N, C-alpha and C positions, 0 to 999 in steps of 0.2 A: 545574612550576604555571605557569612563570615561561610560557611558548607559549600556554599554555593560556590565559593572563589577556588576554596581548596579542590573540589570536584574539578571544576576546570583546570587546573596544576595536575592533579592526580591524572586525569586523560591524556594531557599532551607529553606528561614527561614515560607513561607507560607507555603508549603510541611509537616515542622514541626509541623507546629505549628494548621493547619489545622484538625490534626488528633483528638484533643479534642471539645467536644461540653461546651458550659457554664456550670460550675460547675463539669466537669469529675475532676479527681486526673491526678496530673502530671506521677503518675509512669504507668500509662497508654501509653503514649509516647514511641513511637518505634523510635531506629535510621531512620535519614531521610541523604538521598545519592543523591546529585544534579550529574548528568552525560551531559556535555557539549558537544554538538562534532562539530566541527569550519572545517572550508574549508578554512582554512589562518592558520598561523605558529605567534600563542601566546608566546611562552617561547620560545626567541632565544638561550638563554644558554642554552639549554640541546637540546639533539637528541631523549631524550624520547617519544614516539606516543601518551604513556598515562603516565599521572601527576596525582598523586593523593596528597591533602590537608587536613587538621584538624587544629583544633586550638592547640596552642603552645606559651610558651613564645616567645618573640621578640628577646628577648640575650640571654638565656641559650638553648634554644628550646625545654624546658619542655612540652611536652604536656599536655592539659588541654580538659576536657568535655569528658574525653575516644574516643571514636569512635562515641560518639554522632551522630555527626553534620560530613559529609564530603563533600568534593568536587572533582570530575574526571574530568577531561579534556581531548580530545582524538582528536589531529589535525591532520587531514586526510592526507596531503599534506606532513607530515612526515614518510609516511608508503611507501616504495616503494617495498615492495614482492609480488614477481608474483604467480601465482597458484601453483607451484612445491614446494614454501618453504612456505607454511601454514599448520602449524601444531596445535598450540594450539586454543580453539575454541575463544579467544578474536582475533586473527589473522584473522579469515575466516569471523569475523563477522566485523572488520574492514574493509577487502578487500569488500567484498558485502558494505556495505556504502559507499564508495568508489566509486565502479564499479557501480551500481544498477542502474543507469540513462543508460548503455549501456550493460546492461545483459536483451537479450532475453529469457533464460533460465537458469537454474542454472549448473554450473558446475560439472561434478561428487564429487570433493574434497570438494566442497561447501554442497552438498546432504544427506552428512550425517547427517547435523543438521534441521534435519525438519521444524523447524521454518523460516531457512530462506529462505526455497522454499516459506512458507505463506506470508515471510515479501516481499518476491519478486512481488507476487501477487498484493500486497496492493501497491506494487511503482508501479504497472502496470494502478492502477485504480488511481491513483493522478494525473496520465500522460494524462489519457485521456481528449478529449474534454470535457463541459458540456455537450453536447448533447449524448455522449457516457456514458458516466455515471449515465444520467437517466436510463439505464436496469444496471448497476452496484448497483446502489441504491436499484432498485427492492428490493436485499435482506436486505435493513439497515446497508449497511456498509461504505456510505460515505453520502449522502443524503436522502431527501424523498420524491422524487420528482417525480419517477419513473410513478408514476400512469397521472403524468402530461403530461408525453410524449407519452405515451400508447394512450393517449386522445388525442392527437394532431395527432398523425398518425391515427388515426380514424376518424377525421374529415379532416386531408388532401385525405384520401382513397375516403370518403364519397361526397366530393368534386370533385374530380374528376370520380368518379361513375355518380354523378348526369349532369356531361358535359357530360357524354357521354350518359346518358340518360339510365342506364341499372342497370339492380340489378345487374348483374355479375359484370360488371367495379367496381361498389363500392367495392364489398366482395375482387375483387382484388386488389383493390385501396390499403385497410388496408392491405393486405397480403402483399405486393410489400415492401411498407413503415415498417414493422416490419424485414422481410426478410435480405433488403440493411443494415438496421443497425446494425442486429445482426451477419451479415456479416463481416462489418466492425471493429465489436469487437473485430472477433475470428481475423482477419487479425493482429490486434492491439496486440494480445496478441502471437499469432504462426508465422507469418508471413506470405508470398501470400500461398493460398490454389489451388487446381486444379479446372476446371471447372466443373468436377464431384462433387464435393464437393459442391460447389455454387448453383448445379444445385438444386442437392438434398434439399437441404436450402430452394431454393425459392419454391421447390413444395409442402413444406411441407403447412398443415391447419395453422391457422391465432391462432388455442389452442395448436398444437406442436409449432410453432413459439416461443408463449409465456415459455412454459417448456422450449424448449432451451435456452431461455434469462436467466431463472434461473439457470438452469445444468452447463451449459456451465462454470460457477466457478468454480464447483467442478473441472475438465478438468486438467490434469499436460501436453497434450500431444494431439498431432491432434489423437493419437489412438485412445485416450477419445473421441475423436467427432466422430469418423468413426465408434465405436463400441454402439455409441448413436443413430444414425442415421437409420439405416437400423430396431430397435427395436419401430420408429416413425413415421414413414411413410405412 
């Protein structure tokens, strides 16, 4: 716990101090807030999910530095509300943070907060394998290695084509590698898809597969994918 406490204090102090460049005036500093989210119980003497701390006198509880430095702790295990009980914005965000790994889509009650859907998309990308992230990183969201993955897929296709000794097989190998990876990404995000959709994706040209690899990040559901496919076949 000592290491945890020091890390929290360090992050708050660093966030505050890093606002100024050498020689700049202190009035330029803005208040700093450190929000720490835990998956364990930190304060056993209170049932509050969110606890706020400021500087104050230890004995008389007189606050110091106004609200220049504040610490917030969110303890996820203490949050017991279900979807029907979520009313405040903080409730909805805490529910999302606690349940994100089990959510395939945003429940209607959470969909009222557009930022939560964006956060779920990011969470889904974080849970992808390294291979799957290569397509996502084409948009600069996580890593910068997407081109390496495409080059690898092309090389694999070329090798298969050379083994068959046919130019057509070479192009088909490139296309198949891209199609299989994109299908995996779509299933990861939206669940199982029909054989008809898979067939449509497999029939796409290499160029259109590249476009789909970028555009599917903007899709909210399978209906968006179905609307995209007829226009790009």
